[in-house]
Backbone as JSON, one array per atom type, in Angstrom:
{
  "sequence": "MVNALAERAIDLYCHVRVTRTGPAYLSDAVGQGPRLTWQYWNGSDWLDATVSDTTASLTVPGVVTVRAGNDAMPWPQTTLGRDLYWVRVLWSGASSGASRKRPGWR",
  "N": [[42.55, 118.74, 125.24], [44.24, 119.59, 122.2], [41.85, 120.87, 119.27], [43.07, 120.5, 116.21], [42.18, 120.59, 113.49], [40.23, 121.84, 113.65], [41.47, 124.39, 114.69], [42.26, 125.8, 112.2], [42.3, 126.77, 108.91], [42.77, 124.4, 106.38], [44.04, 124.38, 102.67], [44.45, 123.59, 99.9], [45.84, 123.45, 96.88], [45.46, 123.32, 93.76], [46.14, 121.97, 90.83], [44.96, 121.82, 87.73], [44.77, 120.35, 84.78], [42.89, 122.39, 81.92], [40.63, 120.69, 79.75], [38.86, 120.91, 76.82], [36.93, 119.27, 75.7], [35.07, 115.79, 75.01], [35.16, 113.08, 76.21], [36.37, 113.79, 79.42], [35.75, 116.58, 80.08], [34.1, 118.19, 81.91], [31.41, 119.06, 82.47], [27.82, 118.83, 82.37], [24.88, 118.11, 79.67], [23.61, 120.26, 79.95], [25.16, 122.12, 80.62], [25.95, 122.26, 83.35], [28.62, 121.76, 86.01], [30.09, 119.77, 87.8], [28.89, 118.83, 91.55], [29.96, 119.76, 94.43], [30.47, 118.14, 98.0], [32.26, 119.05, 100.55], [33.28, 117.39, 103.49], [33.95, 116.61, 107.37], [35.24, 114.77, 109.61], [33.26, 114.72, 112.5], [33.65, 112.59, 114.78], [31.51, 111.36, 115.6], [30.34, 111.27, 113.07], [30.17, 113.04, 109.28], [30.46, 115.9, 108.68], [29.48, 118.71, 106.79], [31.81, 120.99, 105.69], [33.33, 124.34, 106.12], [33.73, 126.71, 103.55], [35.86, 127.32, 100.16], [35.93, 128.18, 97.08], [38.52, 128.12, 94.94], [38.4, 126.79, 92.55], [35.73, 125.89, 90.47], [34.83, 123.4, 91.47], [36.71, 122.26, 90.98], [37.83, 122.07, 88.7], [38.87, 123.84, 87.16], [42.79, 125.22, 87.55], [43.6, 126.26, 90.82], [42.6, 127.44, 94.4], [41.18, 125.88, 97.09], [40.34, 126.1, 100.33], [39.39, 124.55, 103.3], [37.59, 124.93, 105.84], [37.35, 123.09, 108.46], [34.13, 122.22, 111.68], [34.12, 123.84, 115.08], [33.62, 120.91, 116.83], [35.35, 119.05, 115.1], [36.66, 116.04, 115.58], [39.62, 112.92, 115.84], [40.25, 110.45, 113.75], [40.36, 107.55, 115.11], [40.83, 104.93, 113.84], [42.72, 104.25, 112.24], [45.13, 102.05, 110.56], [47.19, 103.71, 110.37], [48.88, 104.36, 112.87], [48.87, 106.23, 114.23], [45.73, 108.82, 116.14], [43.65, 110.41, 113.35], [43.11, 113.53, 111.92], [39.82, 113.89, 109.33], [38.99, 114.85, 106.2], [36.67, 115.33, 103.33], [35.74, 114.33, 100.03], [32.78, 114.6, 98.35], [31.16, 114.2, 95.22], [28.81, 115.06, 93.07], [26.05, 115.63, 91.0], [27.46, 116.75, 87.56], [28.52, 114.16, 84.95], [30.23, 113.48, 84.1], [29.98, 114.79, 81.01], [28.46, 113.19, 80.2], [24.93, 113.0, 79.23], [22.11, 113.78, 79.87], [18.38, 112.33, 80.28], [15.22, 115.1, 80.48], [12.82, 115.37, 82.36], [9.78, 114.48, 79.8], [11.02, 116.33, 77.95], [12.02, 116.11, 74.41]],
  "CA": [[43.3, 117.88, 123.78], [44.04, 120.3, 120.73], [41.82, 120.31, 118.12], [44.2, 120.93, 115.05], [41.84, 120.61, 112.38], [39.19, 123.27, 113.12], [41.97, 126.13, 114.21], [43.24, 127.13, 111.38], [41.96, 126.19, 107.78], [43.61, 123.84, 105.09], [44.39, 124.89, 101.32], [44.57, 122.95, 98.69], [46.15, 123.59, 95.63], [44.95, 121.76, 92.77], [46.51, 122.58, 89.38], [43.96, 121.25, 86.79], [44.41, 120.19, 83.52], [41.63, 122.26, 81.72], [39.65, 119.72, 78.98], [36.9, 121.18, 76.97], [36.06, 118.36, 74.15], [35.25, 115.27, 74.62], [35.32, 112.2, 77.81], [36.77, 114.82, 80.62], [35.24, 117.79, 79.95], [33.21, 117.37, 83.15], [29.56, 119.78, 82.7], [26.71, 117.61, 81.61], [24.6, 118.21, 78.86], [22.87, 122.13, 80.31], [26.66, 123.15, 81.22], [25.95, 122.03, 84.75], [29.91, 121.15, 86.17], [29.9, 119.07, 89.2], [28.49, 120.01, 92.99], [30.97, 119.03, 95.49], [30.78, 119.11, 99.97], [33.59, 118.66, 101.7], [32.88, 117.12, 105.03], [35.33, 116.7, 108.46], [34.45, 113.59, 110.87], [33.36, 114.93, 113.62], [33.82, 111.53, 115.9], [30.3, 110.92, 114.97], [29.08, 111.36, 111.79], [30.96, 113.78, 108.56], [29.71, 116.86, 108.48], [30.13, 120.07, 105.91], [32.43, 121.77, 106.12], [32.52, 125.53, 105.49], [34.79, 126.21, 101.7], [36.33, 128.69, 99.82], [36.73, 127.61, 96.47], [38.66, 129.42, 93.28], [38.35, 126.48, 91.22], [34.78, 125.45, 90.01], [34.93, 122.18, 91.78], [37.71, 121.08, 90.67], [37.29, 121.81, 86.68], [40.34, 124.48, 86.58], [43.14, 125.61, 89.07], [42.37, 127.45, 92.39], [43.1, 127.28, 96.29], [39.88, 125.02, 98.07], [40.31, 126.64, 101.33], [38.04, 124.15, 103.81], [37.53, 124.39, 107.66], [36.29, 122.26, 109.44], [33.83, 122.62, 112.78], [34.6, 123.01, 117.02], [33.25, 119.74, 116.68], [36.16, 117.99, 115.01], [37.15, 115.38, 116.04], [40.28, 112.45, 114.78], [39.12, 109.1, 113.65], [40.65, 106.7, 115.9], [41.03, 103.5, 113.82], [43.45, 103.68, 111.01], [46.29, 101.41, 110.77], [49.0, 104.53, 110.53], [49.8, 104.65, 114.34], [47.77, 107.52, 115.22], [45.0, 109.36, 115.35], [44.45, 111.57, 112.47], [42.01, 113.8, 111.15], [40.05, 113.32, 108.0], [38.49, 115.29, 105.18], [36.39, 114.08, 102.35], [34.51, 115.37, 99.33], [30.94, 113.63, 98.19], [30.6, 114.51, 94.38], [27.47, 115.05, 92.93], [26.29, 116.2, 89.43], [27.84, 116.3, 86.17], [28.81, 112.94, 84.86], [31.61, 113.34, 82.38], [29.53, 114.88, 79.9], [27.28, 112.42, 79.84], [23.82, 113.87, 79.17], [21.05, 113.4, 81.36], [17.33, 112.99, 79.68], [14.45, 115.88, 81.23], [11.27, 114.77, 81.51], [8.76, 115.61, 78.71], [11.8, 116.78, 76.38], [11.7, 115.5, 72.63]],
  "C": [[43.18, 119.64, 122.35], [43.64, 120.22, 119.47], [42.29, 121.22, 116.62], [43.4, 121.52, 113.64], [40.39, 122.27, 112.8], [40.07, 125.08, 113.9], [42.7, 126.7, 113.68], [42.36, 126.06, 109.75], [42.95, 125.65, 106.69], [43.32, 124.27, 103.56], [44.69, 123.99, 100.65], [45.13, 123.57, 97.07], [45.99, 122.94, 94.66], [45.38, 122.63, 91.4], [45.78, 121.07, 88.53], [43.98, 121.26, 85.03], [42.94, 121.13, 82.46], [41.14, 121.21, 80.07], [38.72, 120.41, 78.1], [35.95, 120.95, 75.98], [36.1, 117.71, 74.65], [34.98, 114.46, 76.66], [35.27, 112.88, 78.97], [36.26, 115.74, 80.42], [34.03, 117.24, 80.75], [32.17, 118.77, 83.32], [28.8, 118.47, 81.38], [25.94, 118.65, 80.1], [23.73, 120.25, 79.21], [23.86, 121.92, 80.97], [26.38, 123.13, 82.98], [27.54, 121.03, 84.79], [29.04, 120.47, 87.67], [29.72, 119.84, 90.44], [29.32, 119.09, 93.86], [31.02, 119.76, 97.02], [31.36, 118.38, 99.8], [32.86, 118.54, 102.9], [34.62, 117.14, 105.76], [34.36, 115.61, 109.44], [34.26, 114.53, 112.19], [32.98, 113.71, 115.18], [32.41, 110.88, 115.68], [29.41, 109.99, 112.85], [30.33, 112.56, 110.57], [30.08, 114.97, 108.87], [29.99, 118.04, 107.61], [30.63, 121.07, 106.79], [31.99, 123.54, 105.66], [33.87, 125.58, 104.21], [34.4, 127.64, 101.05], [36.76, 128.45, 98.48], [37.06, 128.19, 94.61], [38.95, 127.93, 91.9], [37.39, 125.47, 90.71], [35.24, 123.7, 89.58], [35.6, 121.5, 91.28], [38.15, 121.12, 89.05], [38.55, 122.57, 86.66], [41.53, 124.64, 88.15], [43.22, 126.38, 89.45], [43.16, 126.16, 93.75], [41.35, 126.88, 96.22], [41.05, 125.12, 99.09], [38.91, 125.6, 102.25], [38.42, 124.18, 104.92], [36.4, 124.31, 108.06], [35.24, 123.36, 110.93], [35.06, 123.0, 113.87], [34.85, 121.88, 116.8], [34.96, 118.43, 116.31], [36.67, 117.44, 115.55], [38.84, 114.34, 115.18], [39.43, 111.12, 114.99], [40.29, 107.92, 114.01], [41.21, 105.16, 115.26], [41.41, 103.79, 112.38], [44.7, 103.1, 111.39], [47.62, 102.5, 110.49], [49.5, 104.49, 111.85], [49.1, 105.25, 115.44], [46.46, 107.67, 114.67], [44.9, 109.95, 114.73], [43.38, 112.25, 111.81], [41.83, 113.58, 109.31], [38.67, 113.92, 107.75], [37.89, 114.25, 104.14], [35.41, 114.76, 101.8], [33.88, 114.55, 98.67], [31.22, 114.69, 96.66], [29.26, 114.4, 93.87], [27.39, 116.35, 91.71], [26.52, 115.83, 87.95], [28.32, 114.97, 85.98], [29.46, 112.88, 83.91], [30.68, 113.82, 81.24], [29.03, 113.82, 78.97], [25.94, 113.33, 79.96], [22.29, 113.49, 79.9], [19.33, 114.01, 80.12], [16.13, 114.23, 80.21], [13.11, 114.88, 80.66], [10.19, 115.42, 80.7], [9.5, 116.36, 77.66], [12.34, 116.15, 75.55], [13.35, 115.71, 72.0]]
}
Protein backbone atom coordinates (compact mmCIF):
# COMPACT_ATOMS: atom_id res chain seq x y z
CA MET A 1 0.00 0.00 0.00
CA VAL A 2 1.30 3.45 -0.93
CA ASN A 3 1.42 5.77 2.07
CA ALA A 4 0.16 8.96 0.45
CA LEU A 5 0.24 11.03 3.63
CA ALA A 6 3.84 10.17 4.57
CA GLU A 7 5.17 10.62 1.02
CA ARG A 8 4.58 14.35 0.89
CA ALA A 9 3.86 17.26 3.19
CA ILE A 10 0.49 18.97 3.49
CA ASP A 11 0.64 22.74 3.07
CA LEU A 12 -2.26 24.69 4.57
CA TYR A 13 -2.55 28.38 3.74
CA CYS A 14 -4.34 30.24 6.51
CA HIS A 15 -5.74 33.72 6.05
CA VAL A 16 -6.49 35.11 9.49
CA ARG A 17 -7.93 38.51 10.30
CA VAL A 18 -5.66 39.89 12.96
CA THR A 19 -7.64 41.43 15.83
CA ARG A 20 -5.47 43.15 18.37
CA THR A 21 -8.05 43.84 21.09
CA GLY A 22 -11.20 42.40 22.59
CA PRO A 23 -12.26 38.81 23.21
CA ALA A 24 -11.07 37.60 19.81
CA TYR A 25 -7.43 38.40 20.62
CA LEU A 26 -5.72 35.08 21.20
CA SER A 27 -3.15 35.93 23.88
CA ASP A 28 -3.57 35.42 27.59
CA ALA A 29 -2.69 37.87 30.35
CA VAL A 30 1.05 37.20 30.08
CA GLY A 31 1.14 37.54 26.29
CA GLN A 32 1.23 33.84 25.50
CA GLY A 33 -0.67 32.73 22.43
CA PRO A 34 -2.17 29.30 21.89
CA ARG A 35 -0.01 26.22 21.51
CA LEU A 36 -1.07 23.87 18.76
CA THR A 37 -0.11 20.21 18.46
CA TRP A 38 -0.63 18.70 15.00
CA GLN A 39 -1.13 14.93 14.91
CA TYR A 40 -1.73 12.14 12.41
CA TRP A 41 -3.41 8.72 12.75
CA ASN A 42 -1.13 5.67 12.60
CA GLY A 43 -3.81 2.98 12.68
CA SER A 44 -4.05 2.69 16.45
CA ASP A 45 -3.14 6.06 17.97
CA TRP A 46 -2.63 9.76 17.27
CA LEU A 47 1.05 10.71 16.99
CA ASP A 48 2.71 14.13 16.78
CA ALA A 49 3.47 15.27 13.24
CA THR A 50 6.47 17.30 12.09
CA VAL A 51 5.28 20.88 11.56
CA SER A 52 6.60 24.12 10.13
CA ASP A 53 4.29 27.00 11.11
CA THR A 54 4.59 30.60 9.90
CA THR A 55 1.15 31.49 11.35
CA ALA A 56 2.14 31.76 15.04
CA SER A 57 -0.37 29.02 15.90
CA LEU A 58 -3.03 30.27 13.45
CA THR A 59 -3.04 33.83 14.82
CA VAL A 60 -1.59 35.54 11.73
CA PRO A 61 -1.76 34.73 8.00
CA GLY A 62 0.76 32.23 6.71
CA VAL A 63 1.45 28.60 5.87
CA VAL A 64 1.38 25.53 8.10
CA THR A 65 3.25 22.55 6.66
CA VAL A 66 2.37 19.21 8.25
CA ARG A 67 4.34 16.00 7.62
CA ALA A 68 3.18 12.65 8.98
CA GLY A 69 5.48 9.77 9.86
CA ASN A 70 6.02 6.72 7.67
CA ASP A 71 3.59 4.81 9.89
CA ALA A 72 0.56 6.95 8.92
CA MET A 73 -2.46 4.79 8.11
CA PRO A 74 -5.93 5.54 6.74
CA TRP A 75 -8.86 5.66 9.15
CA PRO A 76 -11.10 2.79 7.97
CA GLN A 77 -14.24 3.80 9.89
CA THR A 78 -15.49 6.72 7.82
CA THR A 79 -18.93 7.17 6.33
CA LEU A 80 -17.40 8.77 3.23
CA GLY A 81 -17.19 5.53 1.26
CA ARG A 82 -13.43 5.02 1.40
CA ASP A 83 -10.49 4.90 3.78
CA LEU A 84 -8.97 8.34 4.32
CA TYR A 85 -5.86 9.70 6.04
CA TRP A 86 -6.54 12.08 8.93
CA VAL A 87 -4.67 14.84 10.71
CA ARG A 88 -5.91 16.83 13.67
CA VAL A 89 -4.79 19.82 15.69
CA LEU A 90 -5.04 20.13 19.48
CA TRP A 91 -5.28 23.54 21.15
CA SER A 92 -3.69 24.30 24.52
CA GLY A 93 -2.52 27.45 26.21
CA ALA A 94 -4.16 30.82 25.79
CA SER A 95 -7.87 30.97 26.41
CA SER A 96 -9.09 33.74 24.10
CA GLY A 97 -7.95 36.67 26.20
CA ALA A 98 -8.91 35.24 29.58
CA SER A 99 -6.33 35.92 32.23
CA ARG A 100 -5.01 33.21 34.51
CA LYS A 101 -4.23 34.04 38.13
CA ARG A 102 -0.73 32.92 39.04
CA PRO A 103 -0.21 31.33 42.47
CA GLY A 104 1.26 33.80 44.93
CA TRP A 105 0.45 36.87 42.84
CA ARG A 106 -2.10 39.44 43.95
